[in-house]
All heavy atoms as TSV, in Angstrom:
chain	resi	resn	atom	element	x	y	z
A	1	MET	N	N	19.481	-67.768	-47.040
A	1	MET	CA	C	19.980	-69.106	-47.574
A	1	MET	C	C	18.772	-69.989	-47.654
A	1	MET	O	O	18.790	-70.869	-48.564
A	1	MET	CB	C	21.117	-69.682	-46.693
A	1	MET	CG	C	21.639	-71.012	-47.024
A	1	MET	SD	S	22.625	-70.912	-48.568
A	1	MET	CE	C	24.049	-70.485	-47.808
A	2	ILE	N	N	17.889	-70.214	-46.576
A	2	ILE	CA	C	16.811	-71.044	-46.546
A	2	ILE	C	C	15.866	-70.828	-47.762
A	2	ILE	O	O	15.457	-71.755	-48.369
A	2	ILE	CB	C	16.068	-70.943	-45.333
A	2	ILE	CG1	C	16.837	-71.532	-44.112
A	2	ILE	CG2	C	14.793	-71.668	-45.405
A	2	ILE	CD1	C	16.282	-71.155	-42.830
A	3	THR	N	N	15.720	-69.624	-48.102
A	3	THR	CA	C	14.713	-69.310	-49.144
A	3	THR	C	C	15.106	-69.913	-50.607
A	3	THR	O	O	14.336	-70.268	-51.314
A	3	THR	CB	C	14.447	-67.735	-49.304
A	3	THR	OG1	O	15.665	-66.977	-49.442
A	3	THR	CG2	C	13.723	-67.347	-48.043
A	4	ARG	N	N	16.462	-69.801	-50.894
A	4	ARG	CA	C	16.890	-70.265	-52.093
A	4	ARG	C	C	16.689	-71.769	-52.177
A	4	ARG	O	O	16.325	-72.209	-53.248
A	4	ARG	CB	C	18.384	-69.989	-52.339
A	4	ARG	CG	C	18.684	-68.433	-52.708
A	4	ARG	CD	C	20.235	-68.493	-53.007
A	4	ARG	NE	N	20.784	-68.070	-51.721
A	4	ARG	CZ	C	22.082	-68.187	-51.688
A	4	ARG	NH1	N	22.865	-68.521	-52.561
A	4	ARG	NH2	N	22.661	-67.889	-50.479
A	5	LYS	N	N	17.072	-72.490	-51.278
A	5	LYS	CA	C	16.855	-74.001	-51.316
A	5	LYS	C	C	15.336	-74.334	-51.211
A	5	LYS	O	O	14.928	-75.292	-51.826
A	5	LYS	CB	C	17.655	-74.587	-50.050
A	5	LYS	CG	C	19.168	-74.412	-50.208
A	5	LYS	CD	C	19.991	-75.113	-49.127
A	5	LYS	CE	C	21.377	-74.723	-49.272
A	5	LYS	NZ	N	22.156	-75.456	-48.302
A	6	LEU	N	N	14.628	-73.774	-50.371
A	6	LEU	CA	C	13.233	-73.884	-50.193
A	6	LEU	C	C	12.546	-73.693	-51.500
A	6	LEU	O	O	11.562	-74.430	-51.935
A	6	LEU	CB	C	12.564	-73.192	-48.980
A	6	LEU	CG	C	11.166	-73.463	-48.670
A	6	LEU	CD1	C	10.971	-74.873	-48.372
A	6	LEU	CD2	C	10.605	-72.521	-47.625
A	7	GLY	N	N	12.737	-72.546	-52.108
A	7	GLY	CA	C	12.214	-72.203	-53.461
A	7	GLY	C	C	12.367	-73.225	-54.408
A	7	GLY	O	O	11.495	-73.671	-55.159
A	8	ALA	N	N	13.477	-73.741	-54.465
A	8	ALA	CA	C	13.895	-74.873	-55.502
A	8	ALA	C	C	13.080	-76.065	-55.165
A	8	ALA	O	O	12.573	-76.709	-56.157
A	8	ALA	CB	C	15.361	-75.101	-55.593
A	9	ALA	N	N	13.024	-76.367	-53.903
A	9	ALA	CA	C	12.195	-77.645	-53.561
A	9	ALA	C	C	10.734	-77.554	-53.922
A	9	ALA	O	O	10.170	-78.454	-54.226
A	9	ALA	CB	C	12.422	-77.958	-52.069
A	10	LEU	N	N	10.200	-76.312	-53.570
A	10	LEU	CA	C	8.762	-76.085	-53.761
A	10	LEU	C	C	8.521	-76.044	-55.400
A	10	LEU	O	O	7.494	-76.630	-55.741
A	10	LEU	CB	C	8.225	-74.884	-53.198
A	10	LEU	CG	C	8.369	-74.819	-51.600
A	10	LEU	CD1	C	7.900	-73.530	-51.042
A	10	LEU	CD2	C	7.490	-75.971	-50.981
A	11	ALA	N	N	9.395	-75.512	-56.156
A	11	ALA	CA	C	9.138	-75.453	-57.488
A	11	ALA	C	C	9.184	-76.791	-58.120
A	11	ALA	O	O	8.618	-77.032	-59.139
A	11	ALA	CB	C	10.302	-74.502	-58.208
A	12	ALA	N	N	9.979	-77.702	-57.541
A	12	ALA	CA	C	10.048	-79.263	-57.921
A	12	ALA	C	C	8.903	-79.995	-57.593
A	12	ALA	O	O	8.803	-81.059	-57.842
A	12	ALA	CB	C	11.419	-79.725	-57.686
A	13	GLY	N	N	8.084	-79.369	-56.672
A	13	GLY	CA	C	6.875	-80.082	-56.140
A	13	GLY	C	C	7.148	-80.971	-54.900
A	13	GLY	O	O	6.459	-81.927	-54.570
A	14	CYS	N	N	8.290	-80.743	-54.230
A	14	CYS	CA	C	8.712	-81.457	-52.999
A	14	CYS	C	C	8.249	-80.666	-51.819
A	14	CYS	O	O	8.076	-79.573	-51.745
A	14	CYS	CB	C	10.221	-81.668	-53.134
A	14	CYS	SG	S	10.827	-82.380	-54.511
A	15	THR	N	N	8.200	-81.521	-50.712
A	15	THR	CA	C	7.961	-80.947	-49.414
A	15	THR	C	C	9.359	-80.694	-48.902
A	15	THR	O	O	10.453	-81.109	-49.381
A	15	THR	CB	C	7.232	-81.851	-48.464
A	15	THR	OG1	O	7.899	-83.202	-48.393
A	15	THR	CG2	C	5.850	-82.093	-48.970
A	16	ALA	N	N	9.463	-79.977	-47.648
A	16	ALA	CA	C	10.777	-79.687	-47.065
A	16	ALA	C	C	10.699	-79.699	-45.544
A	16	ALA	O	O	9.668	-79.356	-45.026
A	16	ALA	CB	C	11.279	-78.274	-47.599
A	17	VAL	N	N	11.847	-80.101	-44.943
A	17	VAL	CA	C	12.068	-79.983	-43.517
A	17	VAL	C	C	13.264	-79.034	-43.367
A	17	VAL	O	O	14.260	-79.288	-43.974
A	17	VAL	CB	C	12.336	-81.430	-43.026
A	17	VAL	CG1	C	12.572	-81.320	-41.503
A	17	VAL	CG2	C	11.105	-82.355	-43.239
A	18	ILE	N	N	13.098	-78.037	-42.560
A	18	ILE	CA	C	13.967	-77.051	-42.276
A	18	ILE	C	C	14.524	-77.256	-40.898
A	18	ILE	O	O	13.720	-77.173	-39.894
A	18	ILE	CB	C	13.516	-75.601	-42.552
A	18	ILE	CG1	C	13.041	-75.587	-44.064
A	18	ILE	CG2	C	14.574	-74.566	-42.196
A	18	ILE	CD1	C	12.323	-74.186	-44.342
A	19	LYS	N	N	15.779	-77.349	-40.633
A	19	LYS	CA	C	16.324	-77.321	-39.275
A	19	LYS	C	C	17.288	-76.010	-39.210
A	19	LYS	O	O	18.469	-76.178	-39.662
A	19	LYS	CB	C	17.204	-78.568	-38.991
A	19	LYS	CG	C	17.586	-78.530	-37.459
A	19	LYS	CD	C	18.484	-79.795	-37.148
A	19	LYS	CE	C	19.977	-79.566	-37.460
A	19	LYS	NZ	N	20.515	-78.429	-36.789
A	20	PRO	N	N	16.769	-74.924	-38.779
A	20	PRO	CA	C	17.567	-73.747	-38.754
A	20	PRO	C	C	18.590	-73.719	-37.558
A	20	PRO	O	O	18.450	-74.568	-36.645
A	20	PRO	CB	C	16.389	-72.586	-38.381
A	20	PRO	CG	C	15.350	-73.389	-37.627
A	20	PRO	CD	C	15.300	-74.677	-38.296
A	21	PRO	N	N	19.571	-72.925	-37.653
A	21	PRO	CA	C	20.530	-72.981	-36.626
A	21	PRO	C	C	19.868	-72.540	-35.226
A	21	PRO	O	O	18.904	-71.684	-35.229
A	21	PRO	CB	C	21.619	-71.803	-37.069
A	21	PRO	CG	C	21.276	-71.626	-38.474
A	21	PRO	CD	C	19.817	-72.048	-38.713
A	22	PRO	N	N	20.330	-73.052	-34.097
A	22	PRO	CA	C	19.634	-72.705	-32.775
A	22	PRO	C	C	19.701	-71.221	-32.541
A	22	PRO	O	O	18.959	-70.725	-31.730
A	22	PRO	CB	C	20.469	-73.561	-31.876
A	22	PRO	CG	C	21.697	-73.978	-32.526
A	22	PRO	CD	C	21.435	-74.000	-33.970
A	23	GLU	N	N	20.710	-70.630	-32.998
A	23	GLU	CA	C	20.872	-69.200	-32.750
A	23	GLU	C	C	19.770	-68.191	-33.485
A	23	GLU	O	O	19.605	-67.156	-33.144
A	23	GLU	CB	C	22.270	-68.661	-33.021
A	23	GLU	CG	C	23.468	-69.350	-32.405
A	23	GLU	CD	C	23.827	-70.728	-33.062
A	23	GLU	OE1	O	23.399	-70.827	-34.189
A	23	GLU	OE2	O	24.458	-71.489	-32.417
A	24	THR	N	N	19.370	-68.731	-34.678
A	24	THR	CA	C	18.432	-67.823	-35.408
A	24	THR	C	C	17.206	-68.694	-36.010
A	24	THR	O	O	17.120	-68.752	-37.146
A	24	THR	CB	C	19.177	-67.339	-36.572
A	24	THR	OG1	O	19.786	-68.462	-37.442
A	24	THR	CG2	C	20.435	-66.311	-36.196
A	25	PRO	N	N	16.392	-69.198	-35.080
A	25	PRO	CA	C	15.318	-69.928	-35.538
A	25	PRO	C	C	14.190	-69.158	-36.088
A	25	PRO	O	O	13.350	-69.660	-36.731
A	25	PRO	CB	C	14.894	-70.744	-34.334
A	25	PRO	CG	C	15.203	-69.932	-33.164
A	25	PRO	CD	C	16.560	-69.199	-33.542
A	26	PHE	N	N	14.135	-67.858	-35.657
A	26	PHE	CA	C	12.890	-67.081	-35.934
A	26	PHE	C	C	12.719	-66.804	-37.450
A	26	PHE	O	O	11.593	-66.628	-37.784
A	26	PHE	CB	C	13.009	-65.793	-35.098
A	26	PHE	CG	C	12.882	-66.142	-33.639
A	26	PHE	CD1	C	14.007	-65.749	-32.672
A	26	PHE	CD2	C	11.880	-66.840	-33.094
A	26	PHE	CE1	C	14.000	-66.110	-31.355
A	26	PHE	CE2	C	11.917	-67.111	-31.652
A	26	PHE	CZ	C	12.944	-66.786	-30.980
A	27	SER	N	N	13.734	-66.623	-38.070
A	27	SER	CA	C	13.557	-66.393	-39.603
A	27	SER	C	C	12.973	-67.557	-40.320
A	27	SER	O	O	12.054	-67.403	-41.147
A	27	SER	CB	C	14.860	-66.036	-40.312
A	27	SER	OG	O	15.815	-67.054	-40.196
A	28	ALA	N	N	13.215	-68.777	-39.899
A	28	ALA	CA	C	12.746	-70.012	-40.561
A	28	ALA	C	C	11.094	-69.973	-40.112
A	28	ALA	O	O	10.406	-70.511	-40.944
A	28	ALA	CB	C	13.407	-71.257	-40.160
A	29	LEU	N	N	10.974	-69.888	-38.855
A	29	LEU	CA	C	9.612	-69.907	-38.268
A	29	LEU	C	C	8.758	-68.791	-38.957
A	29	LEU	O	O	7.551	-69.120	-39.323
A	29	LEU	CB	C	9.507	-69.822	-36.747
A	29	LEU	CG	C	10.194	-70.834	-36.023
A	29	LEU	CD1	C	10.228	-70.469	-34.612
A	29	LEU	CD2	C	9.316	-72.063	-36.167
A	30	ALA	N	N	9.183	-67.604	-39.240
A	30	ALA	CA	C	8.533	-66.584	-39.785
A	30	ALA	C	C	8.245	-66.916	-41.227
A	30	ALA	O	O	7.121	-66.761	-41.870
A	30	ALA	CB	C	9.280	-65.231	-39.801
A	31	LEU	N	N	9.195	-67.479	-41.889
A	31	LEU	CA	C	8.951	-68.016	-43.264
A	31	LEU	C	C	7.810	-69.023	-43.447
A	31	LEU	O	O	7.038	-68.930	-44.380
A	31	LEU	CB	C	10.261	-68.506	-43.974
A	31	LEU	CG	C	10.277	-69.033	-45.332
A	31	LEU	CD1	C	9.963	-67.878	-46.238
A	31	LEU	CD2	C	11.668	-69.812	-45.690
A	32	ALA	N	N	7.866	-69.918	-42.591
A	32	ALA	CA	C	6.669	-70.853	-42.488
A	32	ALA	C	C	5.468	-70.327	-42.224
A	32	ALA	O	O	4.388	-70.767	-42.926
A	32	ALA	CB	C	7.097	-72.041	-41.451
A	33	GLU	N	N	5.319	-69.319	-41.347
A	33	GLU	CA	C	4.111	-68.675	-41.186
A	33	GLU	C	C	3.689	-67.851	-42.409
A	33	GLU	O	O	2.450	-67.824	-42.868
A	33	GLU	CB	C	4.324	-67.710	-39.955
A	33	GLU	CG	C	3.088	-66.808	-39.682
A	33	GLU	CD	C	1.845	-67.611	-39.338
A	33	GLU	OE1	O	1.901	-68.666	-38.795
A	33	GLU	OE2	O	0.732	-67.138	-39.605
A	34	LEU	N	N	4.581	-67.209	-43.130
A	34	LEU	CA	C	4.168	-66.504	-44.251
A	34	LEU	C	C	3.787	-67.442	-45.475
A	34	LEU	O	O	2.848	-67.099	-46.095
A	34	LEU	CB	C	5.382	-65.613	-44.768
A	34	LEU	CG	C	5.722	-64.530	-43.890
A	34	LEU	CD1	C	7.099	-63.951	-44.369
A	34	LEU	CD2	C	4.646	-63.432	-43.943
A	35	ALA	N	N	4.433	-68.568	-45.429
A	35	ALA	CA	C	3.994	-69.605	-46.472
A	35	ALA	C	C	2.535	-70.112	-46.073
A	35	ALA	O	O	1.697	-70.133	-47.209
A	35	ALA	CB	C	4.880	-70.843	-46.492
A	36	THR	N	N	2.189	-70.366	-44.917
A	36	THR	CA	C	0.785	-70.644	-44.460
A	36	THR	C	C	-0.164	-69.539	-44.859
A	36	THR	O	O	-1.264	-69.939	-45.527
A	36	THR	CB	C	0.802	-70.934	-43.064
A	36	THR	OG1	O	1.643	-72.069	-42.760
A	36	THR	CG2	C	-0.570	-71.246	-42.563
A	37	ARG	N	N	0.137	-68.305	-44.645
A	37	ARG	CA	C	-0.720	-67.183	-44.888
A	37	ARG	C	C	-0.805	-67.067	-46.536
A	37	ARG	O	O	-1.941	-66.559	-47.000
A	37	ARG	CB	C	-0.075	-65.842	-44.470
A	37	ARG	CG	C	-0.211	-65.816	-42.850
A	37	ARG	CD	C	0.244	-64.517	-42.368
A	37	ARG	NE	N	0.364	-64.560	-40.931
A	37	ARG	CZ	C	0.603	-63.303	-40.194
A	37	ARG	NH1	N	0.840	-62.249	-40.873
A	37	ARG	NH2	N	0.624	-63.516	-38.975
A	38	ALA	N	N	0.052	-67.484	-47.197
A	38	ALA	CA	C	0.088	-67.318	-48.697
A	38	ALA	C	C	-0.691	-68.499	-49.369
A	38	ALA	O	O	-0.823	-68.584	-50.455
A	38	ALA	CB	C	1.456	-67.416	-49.297
A	39	GLY	N	N	-0.930	-69.505	-48.502
A	39	GLY	CA	C	-1.838	-70.623	-49.043
A	39	GLY	C	C	-1.067	-72.009	-49.233
A	39	GLY	O	O	-1.612	-72.878	-49.731
A	40	ILE	N	N	0.134	-71.947	-48.785
A	40	ILE	CA	C	0.922	-73.317	-48.875
A	40	ILE	C	C	0.273	-74.300	-47.831
A	40	ILE	O	O	0.122	-73.827	-46.663
A	40	ILE	CB	C	2.429	-73.093	-48.587
A	40	ILE	CG1	C	2.927	-72.111	-49.530
A	40	ILE	CG2	C	3.118	-74.391	-48.584
A	40	ILE	CD1	C	3.155	-72.479	-50.960
A	41	PRO	N	N	-0.205	-75.461	-48.264
A	41	PRO	CA	C	-0.815	-76.363	-47.389
A	41	PRO	C	C	0.044	-76.757	-46.073
A	41	PRO	O	O	1.345	-76.800	-46.326
A	41	PRO	CB	C	-1.173	-77.639	-48.242
A	41	PRO	CG	C	-0.982	-77.014	-49.651
A	41	PRO	CD	C	-0.062	-75.891	-49.622
A	42	ASP	N	N	-0.469	-77.123	-45.063
A	42	ASP	CA	C	0.212	-77.730	-44.005
A	42	ASP	C	C	0.979	-78.926	-44.273
A	42	ASP	O	O	0.524	-79.764	-45.072
A	42	ASP	CB	C	-0.681	-77.909	-42.683
A	42	ASP	CG	C	-1.296	-76.655	-42.151
A	42	ASP	OD1	O	-0.756	-75.590	-42.301
A	42	ASP	OD2	O	-2.467	-76.754	-41.487
A	43	GLY	N	N	2.254	-79.001	-43.771
A	43	GLY	CA	C	2.996	-80.166	-44.099
A	43	GLY	C	C	3.985	-80.073	-45.202
A	43	GLY	O	O	4.837	-80.930	-45.375
A	44	VAL	N	N	3.702	-79.087	-45.988
A	44	VAL	CA	C	4.612	-78.794	-47.047
A	44	VAL	C	C	5.889	-78.293	-46.722
A	44	VAL	O	O	7.078	-78.647	-47.094
A	44	VAL	CB	C	4.053	-77.854	-48.311
A	44	VAL	CG1	C	4.941	-77.609	-49.293
A	44	VAL	CG2	C	2.849	-78.691	-48.937
A	45	ILE	N	N	5.909	-77.357	-45.744
A	45	ILE	CA	C	7.059	-76.690	-45.162
A	45	ILE	C	C	7.031	-77.057	-43.681
A	45	ILE	O	O	6.201	-76.688	-42.879
A	45	ILE	CB	C	7.194	-75.169	-45.391
A	45	ILE	CG1	C	7.229	-74.936	-46.852
A	45	ILE	CG2	C	8.472	-74.622	-44.664
A	45	ILE	CD1	C	7.106	-73.436	-47.211
A	46	ASN	N	N	7.993	-77.731	-43.189
A	46	ASN	CA	C	8.153	-78.116	-41.727
A	46	ASN	C	C	9.462	-77.663	-41.191
A	46	ASN	O	O	10.414	-77.747	-41.728
A	46	ASN	CB	C	8.173	-79.668	-41.771
A	46	ASN	CG	C	7.030	-80.289	-42.415
A	46	ASN	OD1	O	5.928	-80.330	-41.935
A	46	ASN	ND2	N	7.210	-80.697	-43.683
A	47	VAL	N	N	9.376	-76.983	-39.949
A	47	VAL	CA	C	10.405	-76.517	-39.311
A	47	VAL	C	C	10.699	-77.147	-38.015
A	47	VAL	O	O	9.742	-77.430	-37.234
A	47	VAL	CB	C	10.185	-74.976	-38.976
A	47	VAL	CG1	C	11.456	-74.397	-38.309
A	47	VAL	CG2	C	9.973	-74.076	-40.314
A	48	VAL	N	N	11.975	-77.694	-37.867
A	48	VAL	CA	C	12.396	-78.374	-36.659
A	48	VAL	C	C	13.458	-77.527	-35.918
A	48	VAL	O	O	14.593	-77.689	-36.018
A	48	VAL	CB	C	13.025	-79.761	-37.050
A	48	VAL	CG1	C	13.404	-80.570	-35.774
A	48	VAL	CG2	C	12.125	-80.582	-37.811
A	49	PRO	N	N	12.803	-76.501	-35.038
A	49	PRO	CA	C	13.766	-75.762	-34.285
A	49	PRO	C	C	14.312	-76.618	-33.132
A	49	PRO	O	O	13.535	-77.291	-32.450
A	49	PRO	CB	C	13.055	-74.595	-33.882
A	49	PRO	CG	C	11.549	-75.093	-33.868
A	49	PRO	CD	C	11.568	-76.110	-34.891
A	50	THR	N	N	15.596	-76.548	-32.717
A	50	THR	CA	C	16.159	-77.223	-31.697
A	50	THR	C	C	17.248	-76.382	-31.023
A	50	THR	O	O	17.970	-75.756	-31.651
A	50	THR	CB	C	16.682	-78.560	-32.046
A	50	THR	OG1	O	17.301	-79.192	-30.918
A	50	THR	CG2	C	17.733	-78.449	-33.061
A	51	PHE	N	N	17.132	-76.414	-29.655
A	51	PHE	CA	C	18.146	-75.628	-28.920
A	51	PHE	C	C	19.057	-76.566	-28.152
A	51	PHE	O	O	20.064	-76.198	-27.757
A	51	PHE	CB	C	17.503	-74.707	-27.957
A	51	PHE	CG	C	16.539	-73.621	-28.580
A	51	PHE	CD1	C	15.180	-73.750	-28.719
A	51	PHE	CD2	C	17.116	-72.557	-29.251
A	51	PHE	CE1	C	14.444	-72.886	-29.314
A	51	PHE	CE2	C	16.255	-71.573	-29.840
A	51	PHE	CZ	C	15.005	-71.768	-29.931
A	52	LYS	N	N	18.504	-77.760	-27.826
A	52	LYS	CA	C	19.292	-78.839	-27.301
A	52	LYS	C	C	19.426	-80.001	-28.166
A	52	LYS	O	O	18.653	-80.232	-29.137
A	52	LYS	CB	C	18.547	-79.435	-26.003
A	52	LYS	CG	C	18.346	-78.331	-24.963
A	52	LYS	CD	C	17.728	-78.889	-23.666
A	52	LYS	CE	C	17.391	-77.757	-22.632
A	52	LYS	NZ	N	16.808	-78.239	-21.499
A	53	ASN	N	N	20.487	-80.817	-28.141
A	53	ASN	CA	C	20.709	-81.931	-28.921
A	53	ASN	C	C	20.849	-81.619	-30.349
A	53	ASN	O	O	20.355	-82.431	-31.186
A	53	ASN	CB	C	19.607	-83.029	-28.613
A	53	ASN	CG	C	19.609	-83.350	-27.150
A	53	ASN	OD1	O	20.567	-83.569	-26.447
A	53	ASN	ND2	N	18.368	-83.432	-26.673
A	54	VAL	N	N	21.354	-80.443	-30.644
A	54	VAL	CA	C	21.501	-80.050	-32.094
A	54	VAL	C	C	22.100	-81.062	-32.941
A	54	VAL	O	O	21.747	-81.480	-34.122
A	54	VAL	CB	C	22.196	-78.663	-32.280
A	54	VAL	CG1	C	22.316	-78.247	-33.640
A	54	VAL	CG2	C	21.367	-77.631	-31.415
A	55	ILE	N	N	23.206	-81.553	-32.513
A	55	ILE	CA	C	24.008	-82.549	-33.311
A	55	ILE	C	C	23.273	-83.802	-33.625
A	55	ILE	O	O	23.191	-84.430	-34.673
A	55	ILE	CB	C	25.373	-82.728	-32.720
A	55	ILE	CG1	C	26.286	-81.577	-32.685
A	55	ILE	CG2	C	26.124	-83.927	-33.397
A	55	ILE	CD1	C	27.495	-81.594	-31.982
A	56	GLU	N	N	22.680	-84.337	-32.503
A	56	GLU	CA	C	21.908	-85.556	-32.501
A	56	GLU	C	C	20.603	-85.424	-33.482
A	56	GLU	O	O	20.434	-86.362	-34.305
A	56	GLU	CB	C	21.360	-86.073	-31.160
A	56	GLU	CG	C	22.617	-86.288	-30.224
A	56	GLU	CD	C	23.203	-85.301	-29.481
A	56	GLU	OE1	O	22.808	-84.082	-29.874
A	56	GLU	OE2	O	24.134	-85.454	-28.812
A	57	VAL	N	N	19.937	-84.247	-33.340
A	57	VAL	CA	C	18.878	-84.117	-34.325
A	57	VAL	C	C	19.292	-84.079	-35.690
A	57	VAL	O	O	18.756	-84.600	-36.679
A	57	VAL	CB	C	18.035	-82.857	-33.961
A	57	VAL	CG1	C	16.983	-82.549	-34.992
A	57	VAL	CG2	C	17.438	-82.990	-32.567
A	58	GLY	N	N	20.320	-83.375	-36.035
A	58	GLY	CA	C	20.856	-83.251	-37.429
A	58	GLY	C	C	21.311	-84.524	-37.935
A	58	GLY	O	O	21.018	-84.870	-38.975
A	59	LYS	N	N	22.042	-85.372	-37.080
A	59	LYS	CA	C	22.503	-86.659	-37.455
A	59	LYS	C	C	21.222	-87.713	-37.802
A	59	LYS	O	O	21.328	-88.316	-38.797
A	59	LYS	CB	C	23.323	-87.286	-36.339
A	59	LYS	CG	C	23.961	-88.635	-36.699
A	59	LYS	CD	C	24.833	-89.066	-35.606
A	59	LYS	CE	C	25.508	-90.375	-35.899
A	59	LYS	NZ	N	26.399	-90.873	-34.935
A	60	GLU	N	N	20.307	-87.525	-36.932
A	60	GLU	CA	C	19.077	-88.403	-37.055
A	60	GLU	C	C	18.380	-88.024	-38.506
A	60	GLU	O	O	17.858	-88.954	-39.197
A	60	GLU	CB	C	18.127	-88.141	-35.969
A	60	GLU	CG	C	16.908	-89.235	-35.920
A	60	GLU	CD	C	17.244	-90.680	-35.722
A	60	GLU	OE1	O	18.401	-90.925	-35.148
A	60	GLU	OE2	O	16.361	-91.552	-36.180
A	61	MET	N	N	18.229	-86.762	-38.755
A	61	MET	CA	C	17.707	-86.295	-39.968
A	61	MET	C	C	18.339	-86.800	-41.184
A	61	MET	O	O	17.756	-87.109	-42.268
A	61	MET	CB	C	17.427	-84.847	-39.951
A	61	MET	CG	C	16.469	-84.306	-38.922
A	61	MET	SD	S	16.356	-82.436	-38.824
A	61	MET	CE	C	15.639	-82.206	-40.457
A	62	CYS	N	N	19.644	-86.783	-41.053
A	62	CYS	CA	C	20.532	-87.171	-42.267
A	62	CYS	C	C	20.863	-88.645	-42.266
A	62	CYS	O	O	20.920	-89.271	-43.538
A	62	CYS	CB	C	21.899	-86.537	-42.065
A	62	CYS	SG	S	21.827	-84.756	-42.239
A	63	GLU	N	N	20.729	-89.450	-41.208
A	63	GLU	CA	C	21.131	-90.829	-41.466
A	63	GLU	C	C	20.082	-91.919	-41.179
A	63	GLU	O	O	20.237	-93.098	-41.461
A	63	GLU	CB	C	22.245	-91.054	-40.231
A	63	GLU	CG	C	23.534	-90.346	-40.548
A	63	GLU	CD	C	24.691	-90.689	-39.563
A	63	GLU	OE1	O	24.359	-91.428	-38.574
A	63	GLU	OE2	O	25.728	-90.113	-39.763
A	64	ASN	N	N	18.840	-91.398	-40.732
A	64	ASN	CA	C	17.750	-92.312	-40.541
A	64	ASN	C	C	17.320	-92.936	-41.905
A	64	ASN	O	O	17.071	-92.087	-42.817
A	64	ASN	CB	C	16.651	-91.602	-39.817
A	64	ASN	CG	C	15.596	-92.627	-39.335
A	64	ASN	OD1	O	14.984	-93.292	-40.231
A	64	ASN	ND2	N	15.246	-92.536	-37.985
A	65	LYS	N	N	17.064	-94.198	-41.952
A	65	LYS	CA	C	16.641	-94.828	-43.250
A	65	LYS	C	C	15.244	-94.459	-43.706
A	65	LYS	O	O	15.011	-94.601	-44.904
A	65	LYS	CB	C	16.819	-96.391	-43.061
A	65	LYS	CG	C	18.213	-96.846	-42.782
A	65	LYS	CD	C	19.107	-96.528	-43.891
A	65	LYS	CE	C	20.521	-96.926	-43.505
A	65	LYS	NZ	N	21.566	-96.413	-44.368
A	66	ILE	N	N	14.400	-94.073	-42.782
A	66	ILE	CA	C	13.028	-93.797	-43.159
A	66	ILE	C	C	12.895	-92.329	-43.651
A	66	ILE	O	O	11.794	-92.048	-44.209
A	66	ILE	CB	C	12.047	-94.043	-42.092
A	66	ILE	CG1	C	12.251	-93.139	-40.835
A	66	ILE	CG2	C	12.083	-95.474	-41.654
A	66	ILE	CD1	C	11.246	-93.204	-39.802
A	67	VAL	N	N	13.850	-91.485	-43.487
A	67	VAL	CA	C	13.846	-90.123	-43.948
A	67	VAL	C	C	14.229	-90.124	-45.405
A	67	VAL	O	O	15.294	-90.577	-45.725
A	67	VAL	CB	C	14.738	-89.254	-43.140
A	67	VAL	CG1	C	14.805	-87.878	-43.774
A	67	VAL	CG2	C	14.390	-89.105	-41.744
A	68	LYS	N	N	13.388	-89.775	-46.312
A	68	LYS	CA	C	13.672	-89.619	-47.771
A	68	LYS	C	C	14.399	-88.344	-48.052
A	68	LYS	O	O	13.991	-87.268	-47.629
A	68	LYS	CB	C	12.252	-89.660	-48.575
A	68	LYS	CG	C	11.575	-90.932	-48.208
A	68	LYS	CD	C	12.159	-92.038	-48.686
A	68	LYS	CE	C	11.151	-93.338	-48.468
A	68	LYS	NZ	N	11.681	-94.555	-48.055
A	69	LYS	N	N	15.366	-88.440	-48.838
A	69	LYS	CA	C	16.122	-87.281	-49.152
A	69	LYS	C	C	16.023	-86.801	-50.765
A	69	LYS	O	O	15.805	-87.608	-51.516
A	69	LYS	CB	C	17.590	-87.407	-48.864
A	69	LYS	CG	C	17.818	-87.641	-47.441
A	69	LYS	CD	C	19.259	-88.149	-47.131
A	69	LYS	CE	C	19.513	-88.574	-45.762
A	69	LYS	NZ	N	19.229	-89.887	-45.513
């Protein structure tokens, strides 16, 4: 699921922040590592893994006024 959305964002020239589910963060982390190895600059793909405060982190990412969507 992440790759479809991320691919579209990158193709449009956007950066991305990914918050994977707490049960399966490793696929998103591996994807970010592969992107780095492929030459994607740092800061283009950002991963926010969280095991605690999952709801609060998601809410902050969606509702904070300084986060551009």
